[in-house]
N, C-alpha and C positions, 0 to 999 in steps of 0.2 A: 539580476534578471527579475523582471516583474512577472509574477505568476497570476493568471486570471483566476478570479473566484468562479467556481462552477456551482450551479444550483440544480437540484433535481426536485422531485415531488416531496421527498422527505429529508433531503440532505443539503448541507452547505459545505463545500470544500474550499477552505481558505488557505492561502499561503501559510505554511507552518511558521509560527512566530514565538517569541519569548514566552508569551502567555500560555502556550501549549506545553512548555517544558515544566512539567509538574511532578510531584512525588507520585501521583497516580500513574502518569505516563511511564515513569521509570519502573514502577511496580509491574506494569504489564510485561515489560521486557525481562523481568526477573521471575515471572510466573511460569513454571515449567509447563503447565497446561496450555497457556497462551502461545508459547513459542515451541511447542513440541515438534513441529515440522519445519522449523526455521533454523538456519545456522546460528541464529542469536542464542540458541539453547546452550551453546558452549561458552558463552561469555557472561560475566557478571557486570551489570550495568549500573551506572551512577549518573548523577546530574551532569558531571563533567564529560563522561563518554557520550552521553546524548547530545550535549552541546557541540562536541567535536563532530559528530555525525551530521548535525544540522549545518554546521559550517562547511563541512566537506561537500555536502550536496549543493549548497549555495555557491561555493567556489568553482565547482564543476558545471554550474548553471543547469543543474538538474532539478526539475520541479519536485517539491515536497509539499503535500497538502495535509492539513488536519481535517479529519472527517467529523462533522458535527451533525448530529441528528436533531433537527429543528423542533420536533415534537416530543422529545424525551428530556426528562430532568437531568439525565447524565451528561448532556452536552457533547463534549469531545469524546468520541467513541473509538477512534482509530486514526491511522495515517495511510496515505497512499503516495507512492513516489513513481517517477519516471526517469530512468537512466537513458539519456539520449546518445545516439550515435548519429550525429548530424551528417557525417560524410556518406553514410549508407542509408540515411533516412529511416533508421530503425529506432525503436523505443522498447525498453524492457520495463514493464510495470510490475510493481510489488505492492502488496497491501497487508496491513495488520489491523484487524478489529480486536482491540485489546480489552474493551469493556465487555465482559462476559454477558451482561444483561442484554447486550445488543446482538448476540449470536442467534442465528436461526431466523432472522426477520427479513433477510434479503437485502440488508443495507450494504453488504460487501459487493454484491452483484450490481446494485444501483450505482455505487461509487465507481466501480470498475468500468462499467459502460460509459459513464460520464467522462472519465479520463481517456479511455480508448477513443471515444468520439472526438474529444478535443485534440488528441494527438494526431489522429488521421485527418482531421479537418483543419482547424486553425493553425496547428503546428506544422502541417505539411509532411508528416511522417508517412511513409508508404507501407510500413508494417509495424504492428505492435506485437510483442511477444511477452510471455510470462512463463514461469516454471512452477512445478509442484511435484512433490513426492507422490507416488501412486497411493500411499496410505492417506494422504490429505484429501479426503472426499469433499470437504467444504470448498477447498480451492478448485478442485476439479469441477464442482457444480457451478462455481462462479464463472469459470472459463466456458463451460458448456452453455450457461445461461446468457453469455454475451456473444454466442455464435463463433467463438474462436475454433480454429481447426488445428488438430494435432499435427505437428510437423517433425517430431523427433521423440525418441524414447531412449533413455540410458539405463538399461536394466542393471540393478545392483550397484548403482553409482554412489549413492549416499547411504549411510547406515542410519537406521532408525532404532 
């Protein structure tokens, strides 16, 4: 599946490629602070597990983008993916801003809006969803900043 490159004022979202599979990327997934609200917190990651994930996303024809901040020396700052349910025209978006120096600058919201707009427009999805633990205020702000509407709550579903 060919994935469109998406551009915003400060970001470039490119199809995740071999060049993005780096020690730095793996370190994000093994950093307890970065994954504290993610189910990734229960796993130990390696280059091999990351390669398996990238292959699985490609095999399922689900878009996976590397988020690059064009005006930052850090370059690759995170990833964003879309798990597609083509039969129901639904899309579940997930994001990880792994580069801590990129936190708090609105880059996650900017990437999220770009992907949601692409999914609802070019990809023809009728609905985009995303999930967050109630304690994950940064993710809640991203969803609120993109004008998403809450449509369900699962109290005490996950343990933090």
